[in-house]
C-alpha positions in Angstrom: 0.2 0.2 0.1 2.9 2.6 0.8 4.5 1.5 -2.3 1.4 2.1 -4.3 1.0 5.7 -2.7 4.5 6.7 -3.2 4.2 5.9 -7.1 1.1 8.0 -7.2 2.7 10.9 -5.4 5.4 11.0 -7.9 2.9 10.4 -11.0 0.9 13.6 -9.3 4.2 15.5 -9.1 5.2 14.7 -12.5 2.1 15.3 -14.2 1.7 18.6 -12.5 5.1 19.8 -13.9 4.3 18.6 -17.5 1.1 20.2 -17.4 2.5 23.5 -15.9 5.3 23.3 -18.5 2.9 22.9 -21.5 0.3 25.4 -20.3 2.7 27.9 -19.4 4.5 28.3 -22.9 1.2 27.6 -24.8 -0.5 30.7 -23.1 2.6 33.1 -23.5 2.8 32.1 -27.1 -0.6 33.0 -28.1 -0.9 36.1 -29.7 -1.2 39.5 -28.0 -0.6 39.9 -24.2 -1.9 41.6 -21.1 -0.3 45.0 -22.4 -1.9 44.7 -25.8 -4.5 47.1 -25.0 -2.4 49.8 -23.6 -0.1 49.4 -26.8 -2.9 50.8 -28.6 -3.6 53.6 -26.4 -1.6 56.6 -27.6 -1.3 58.1 -24.6 1.0 55.5 -23.3 4.7 56.1 -24.1 6.9 53.3 -25.0 9.1 54.1 -21.8 5.7 53.4 -19.8 5.0 50.2 -21.7 8.8 48.7 -21.2 8.4 49.7 -17.2 5.2 47.9 -16.8 6.6 45.0 -18.6 9.7 45.1 -16.2 7.3 45.2 -13.3 5.3 42.3 -14.4 8.3 40.5 -15.6 7.3 40.3 -19.0 10.8 41.7 -20.3 12.5 38.2 -19.1 13.1 35.4 -21.7 10.1 33.0 -21.4 12.1 30.3 -19.8 13.2 32.7 -17.0 9.5 33.7 -16.4 8.7 30.2 -16.2 11.4 29.2 -14.1 10.5 32.4 -11.6 6.8 31.4 -11.6 7.7 27.4 -10.8 9.7 28.4 -7.8 7.3 30.7 -6.7 4.3 28.3 -7.1 6.3 25.5 -5.1 5.9 27.8 -2.2 2.0 28.3 -3.0 2.5 31.6 -4.3 0.6 31.9 -7.9 1.7 35.6 -8.1 -0.2 38.9 -8.4 -3.4 39.3 -10.9 -2.4 41.7 -13.5 -6.1 43.0 -13.6 -6.9 43.4 -10.0 -3.4 43.8 -8.6 -4.6 41.1 -5.9 -2.7 38.0 -5.0 -4.0 35.1 -7.3 -4.7 32.7 -4.6 -7.2 35.3 -2.7 -9.0 35.5 -5.9 -9.3 31.9 -6.5 -10.1 31.5 -2.9 -12.9 33.8 -2.8 -14.7 32.4 -5.8 -14.0 28.3 -5.7 -16.2 27.7 -3.0 -19.2 28.9 -5.2 -18.2 26.8 -8.1 -17.4 23.6 -6.2 -20.8 23.9 -4.2 -22.8 24.2 -7.3 -21.0 21.4 -9.2 -21.0 18.9 -6.0 -24.5 19.6 -5.5 -25.3 18.9 -9.3 -22.9 15.8 -9.4 -24.8 14.5 -6.2 -28.4 14.7 -8.0 -26.7 13.4 -11.5 -25.4 10.3 -9.8 -28.8 9.7 -7.7 -31.0 10.2 -10.9 -28.9 8.2 -13.1 -28.7 5.3 -10.6 -32.3 5.1 -10.2 -33.3 5.8 -13.9 -30.8 3.4 -15.1 -31.4 0.4 -13.0 -35.1 0.9 -13.3 -34.9 1.1 -16.9 -32.9 -1.8 -17.1 -35.2 -4.0 -14.9 -38.1 -3.0 -17.3 -36.3 -3.1 -20.4 -38.6 -2.5 -23.6 -41.3 -1.0 -21.5 -42.7 2.6 -21.8 -40.7 3.8 -18.8 -37.7 2.3 -20.8 -38.3 4.2 -23.8 -39.1 7.6 -22.1 -35.7 7.2 -20.2 -33.8 6.6 -23.3 -35.5 9.5 -25.1 -34.8 12.1 -22.1 -31.1 10.5 -22.3 -30.7 11.1 -25.8 -32.1 14.6 -25.3 -29.9 15.3 -22.5 -26.6 14.5 -24.3 -27.4 16.1 -27.3 -28.5 19.5 -25.6 -26.0 22.2 -25.5 -25.5 23.5 -22.0 -25.4 27.3 -23.3 -28.5 26.8 -25.1 -30.3 25.1 -22.6 -29.6 28.0 -20.2 -30.6 30.9 -22.7 -34.1 29.0 -23.2 -34.6 28.8 -19.8 -33.5 32.5 -19.0 -35.9 33.3 -21.7 -38.9 31.5 -20.5 -38.5 31.4 -16.7 -37.0 34.6 -16.3 -38.1 37.1 -18.7 -41.2 35.7 -19.7 -42.4 34.3 -16.5 -40.1 36.2 -14.1 -40.3 33.1 -11.8 -36.3 33.1 -11.5 -33.8 35.9 -11.4 -31.7 36.5 -14.6 -28.4 36.0 -13.1 -26.3 36.2 -9.9 -26.3 34.7 -6.6 -28.1 37.2 -4.4 -31.0 39.8 -5.0 -30.0 43.4 -4.8 -32.1 44.1 -1.4 -29.5 42.7 1.6 -31.4 39.4 3.1 -30.4 37.9 6.5 -30.5 34.7 8.3 -32.5 31.5 6.6 -33.8 34.2 3.8 -30.3 34.7 2.8 -29.8 31.0 2.0 -33.3 30.7 0.4 -32.4 33.5 -1.6 -29.3 31.8 -2.8 -31.2 28.4 -3.2 -33.5 30.4 -5.9 -30.7 32.0 -7.8 -29.3 28.7 -8.2 -32.3 26.6 -9.4 -31.5 27.1 -13.3 -28.0 26.7 -13.2 -28.2 23.5 -11.2 -30.8 22.4 -13.4 -28.6 23.0 -16.6 -25.7 20.8 -15.1 -28.2 18.0 -13.9 -29.9 17.8 -17.1 -27.2 18.0 -19.5 -25.4 15.4 -17.5 -27.3 12.8 -16.4 -28.4 11.4 -19.8 -24.8 9.7 -20.4 -24.3 8.3 -17.0 -28.0 6.9 -17.3 -27.4 5.0 -20.4 -24.3 3.9 -19.0 -25.4 2.5 -15.7 -28.6 0.9 -17.8 -26.0 -0.7 -20.1 -24.1 -2.3 -17.1 -27.3 -3.6 -15.4 -28.3 -5.2 -18.2 -25.0 -7.2 -18.4 -25.1 -7.7 -14.6 -28.7 -9.1 -14.9 -27.6 -11.4 -17.8 -25.3 -13.4 -15.1 -25.9 -16.7 -14.2 -25.6 -15.9 -10.8 -28.8 -13.5 -11.0 -30.6 -16.3 -13.0 -30.0 -18.9 -10.0 -30.9 -16.3 -7.6 -34.4 -15.6 -9.2 -34.9 -19.2 -9.8 -34.5 -19.6 -5.8 -37.3 -17.0 -5.2 -34.8 -14.1 -4.4 -37.0 -11.1 -4.6 -36.1 -7.7 -6.7 -35.0 -5.5 -4.2 -32.4 -8.1 -2.7 -31.0 -8.4 -5.9 -30.6 -5.0 -6.7 -29.1 -4.5 -3.2 -26.7 -7.4 -2.8 -25.9 -8.3 -6.4 -26.4 -5.2 -8.9 -25.4 -2.3 -6.7 -22.2 -4.1 -5.4 -21.2 -4.6 -9.3 -22.0 -1.1 -10.2 -19.7 0.2 -7.7 -16.3 0.0 -9.3 -17.2 1.5 -12.6 -19.1 4.3 -10.8 -16.2 5.3 -8.7 -14.2 5.6 -12.1 -16.9 7.7 -13.5 -16.9 9.7 -10.4 -13.1 10.4 -10.6 -13.5 11.5 -14.4 -16.3 13.8 -13.4 -14.1 16.0 -11.3 -12.2 18.1 -14.5 -16.0 19.2 -15.2 -16.3 20.9 -11.8 -14.3 23.9 -13.2 -13.9 23.2 -16.7 -17.8 22.8 -17.4 -18.5 26.2 -15.3 -16.7 28.7 -17.8 -19.8 29.0 -20.1 -22.5 28.4 -17.5 -21.0 31.2 -15.0 -20.7 33.4 -17.9 -24.2 33.1 -18.8 -25.8 33.5 -15.2 -23.3 35.7 -14.0 -22.1 33.7 -11.1 -19.1 35.0 -9.5 -17.1 31.9 -9.6 -14.0 30.1 -11.0 -15.3 29.3 -14.3 -16.3 33.2 -14.7 -12.8 34.0 -13.4 -11.2 31.9 -15.8 -13.1 33.7 -18.8 -12.3 37.1 -17.6 -8.4 36.3 -17.2 -8.2 34.8 -20.4 -10.1 37.7 -22.1 -7.4 40.0 -20.5 -4.6 37.5 -20.9 -4.2 37.7 -17.2 -1.4 35.0 -16.9 -1.0 34.7 -13.4 -4.6 33.9 -12.8 -4.8 31.5 -15.6 -1.9 29.6 -14.5 -3.4 29.3 -10.9 -6.9 28.1 -12.1 -5.3 25.5 -14.6 -2.8 24.0 -11.9 -5.7 24.0 -9.5 -7.8 22.2 -11.9 -5.3 19.7 -12.9 -4.3 19.0 -9.1 -8.1 18.3 -8.6 -8.3 16.0 -11.5 -5.3 14.2 -10.8 -6.2 13.8 -7.1 -9.7 12.8 -8.0 -8.1 10.1 -10.1 -5.7 8.8 -7.5 -8.5 8.8 -4.8 -10.7 6.6 -7.3 -7.7 4.1 -7.6 -7.3 4.0 -3.9 -11.3 3.4 -3.7 -11.2 0.8 -6.2 -8.3 -1.0 -4.2 -10.4 -0.8 -1.4 -13.4 -2.6 -3.3 -11.3 -5.1 -5.0 -7.4 -5.6 -4.4 -7.1 -7.5 -7.5 -7.3 -4.2 -9.6 -3.7 -3.0 -7.9 -0.7 -3.8 -9.3 0.7 -4.6 -6.3 1.6 -7.7 -4.3 -2.2 -8.5 -4.2 -2.4 -8.2 -8.0 -3.3 -11.1 -10.4 -0.5 -10.0 -12.7 2.1 -10.7 -9.6 4.3 -13.4 -10.7 4.5 -14.5 -7.2 0.7 -15.5 -7.3 
């Protein structure tokens, strides 16, 4: 187990280094820079621009900029935002909670809904319920999130005025439980968009896995012995669904921030997605790199945790001494 943890830790460090290296040079080699807007302003002299480049460290060779940034990042210092002048870590810390809260809530709903619909659809395969689930699933993974968000805003916010156009809070301040109810009211449409767009693929995946499990011999003999359906689902279907679902959960973590860019921009939610979009438009290199590294870290950490959980569920999935591939076995 310790050997596995060390391997995973080395993998995490190595991948973060490669991601940071590729991302840093790719971002800086893109056309224009944070000072491009200033260069188009005739009121800013060339000397002033050179002084600004010196302040931001943009006058140094690219490899020196990367080494300076990497050394600072190792000390958890992501630099200072070009746009706001605040430390990047403070900018991210003030917004990451909103993004993670929205997406974790949506993921919990998605997995719960997909488990119920996928298993139930497989149990009654070919029925009207199964056809309805497959139709909704097809509509789900073929619906662009930005298009659905705009439709909901036009219908529920503009025409019916049931939900706010965007943001997290109403203009008038609220306290106590009213504050949280107002927050939930603002998040109904964004969370619905994430859930609707995300549940279809997972539902059909669970349905397919469940159908394969139901064809197994042990399910056939359990039914022949008179075991009722709830016990079959609880003791035979769910345990076999657990490993692939853990893997799917680990693979879903990249979407926590990456999938929020468009959604938070449309609903004007002051989260990590909107921050990344604003930083990309302004060529705010420190903020972009900070968000990319944190996103990569969460993704790699999620995959490592998923591997450890899979090892706990089934020791034979590991490449350690308990593995079926171990020549000592």
